[in-house]
N, C-alpha and C positions, 0 to 999 in steps of 0.2 A: 910448184912444190913449196912447202912452207919455208924452206931455206931461202927461196927467192922472194917470198912475200914479206913486205915490211911489217914491223910490229904494229904500225898505225899509219893512217893517212889523215893529216890534219887540215882543217880549214879554220877560219876565224871562230866559228861557233861549234864545230863538230870534230869528233875523233872517231874515225872508222878503224876498228881493231878486229882481230880474230874473235870469233864466237868462242865462248867458254861454257862449260856445264853449269856454272853458277849464274848464267844469264836466264835460266829457266823461269824463276818466279816473275821477273820483270817482263820477260817476253810473253809468258802466259797471260799476264794482265793486259798487255797490249793486244795480243792476237785474239783474245776473247771478244773484243769489240767488233761488232758486225761490220762497221765501216771499213775496218782494216782489210778484211778478206771479202768485201762485197763483190769484187771482181777477182776470180770467177766463181767463188763458192756461194755468194749471196747470204753468208752467215759468218759469225766468228768461229774461231777454232776452239775445240775442246782442249783441256790440259794435255790429254794424251796426244792429240794431233800436234800441238806445239812441241811437246817433247820429241816426237818423231822428226819434226822439222829441224829442231836444234841438233839432234844427233846426226842427221843427214848433212847439215851445214858444217858441223865440226869435222866429220869424215871427209867432206868434199874439199875443205880447206887445204888438204894435202895434195890435191890434184892440180894440174896445170889449168890455166884459164880462170882462176878464181882469185879474187882480191880480198883483203880484210873487209868486213862488212858490218859488223855490229856497230851501230851508230850511237854514240854517246854525246850528250850535250856537254861541251867542254867545261863550262863553269861549275856545274854540279856533279859531273861524272855520271849522270843518270842515263841509263839505256833508254833510248826513245824509238828504236826500231832498227832498220838496216838500210844501207845503200852499198851495193856491191856488184861485182862482175862475177858471172858464173855461166857455164855452158847451159843453154836452154834445151836440154835433152828431152824435155817433155813435148817439144815441137820438132820431130825428126826432120821435117822438110827443110829446116834452116841449118841443119848440122852439116859440117862442123862450124860452130860459131861461138861467140861469147856475147852474152847479153848483160846490159846494165839494168838493174832493177832497184826499186826502193819501196819500203812500206814503213810509215812512221805513225806513231801514236797520234790520233786525231787532235789531241790537245796541242800538238806542235804544227799542225797544218796551217797554211796561209802565211808563214813567216819566211818563206824562201829557202828553207833548210834542205828540201829535196833537191832543188836546183843547185844550191851551194855544194852539197855533198856529191851530187852527180858530176859537176864540173871537175872536182878534185879526183874523183875515181876515174873519169874519162882520161884526164891527164896522166894518171898512173898507168892506165891500160895502154895508152899510145906510146908512152915513154919507157917506163920500167919494164912493161910486159912486151913491148914492141909489137902490139897487135896490129894487123893490117886494117881491121874494121871492127866496129862494135854495133850490135843491134839493140833495140829496145822494142818490146812487144806489149800491146795493150788492147783492151776492148774499147772501140771508139766511143762508147757511152761514158767511159771514164775520162771525161774531158780534162780534168786536172792533170792527169798523167801525160796526156797528149801535149798540154801546154808546157810541161817541164821538158819534154823531149824537144820541142821547138826552141825553148829558151837555151838549151845546151847545144843547139846547132844541128840537131839530127833532122833528117828529111824522110818523108814517107817513101817506102820502097814498094810494098805490095800488101794486099789484103788477103786473108785466108780465114780458116775456121779453127776453133779450138778443137783438138782431137778428142777430148773427153767430154766437154760440155756443149759442143756444137755451137758455141757463141762466135760472133764475128770477131776477128782479130786484125789489127793493123800492125805491120812490122815497119819500124823505122830503122834507118841505117846511117852510120857516119864512118867515113874512111879516115885513115890517118892523114892522108893528103888533105882532105877537106878540113879536118880538125886543125892541122898545121896552118893552113891558109887563114882560117878564122882567128887563130891565136895571133898570127902576125898582124892582122888588121886591128885587133883589140888593144 
């Protein structure tokens, strides 16, 4: 619930905060880029699709299993995408679960920001939310996302198919115990 969700999760370069209605123009610009939604849609979002996405995220922030996720570059305050936890109810076979996911403006790719944000959000999920495990789900063709999952210590769990697009999916998993052991070694 929002009362349990911090106003923000900070890293050296990012601020993850709750989504707001005034994020729509920046998010629409980011989401219109085909690279951002290549997996699974193979195209960018329309303005209407982005508006529906944002409305759903704002509503979902009130529910358990969700973290602040609108990702801002800290120096400029510019919205550059999202990194957050949310239940992956679009994949019923893994429910109940919480998934970590990210989508950043392609102009910010290759700078380690997804990894940096994901590490902070994982820490929040395992400590503040006391989650027993966190999943991440991607299409194996999306090798960049798979590399982020590996960098943050997740391990492959199983393969399945996307229920709407019939594309192959790989589910990664990290338990709180595994995360704690990795943190102790770091």
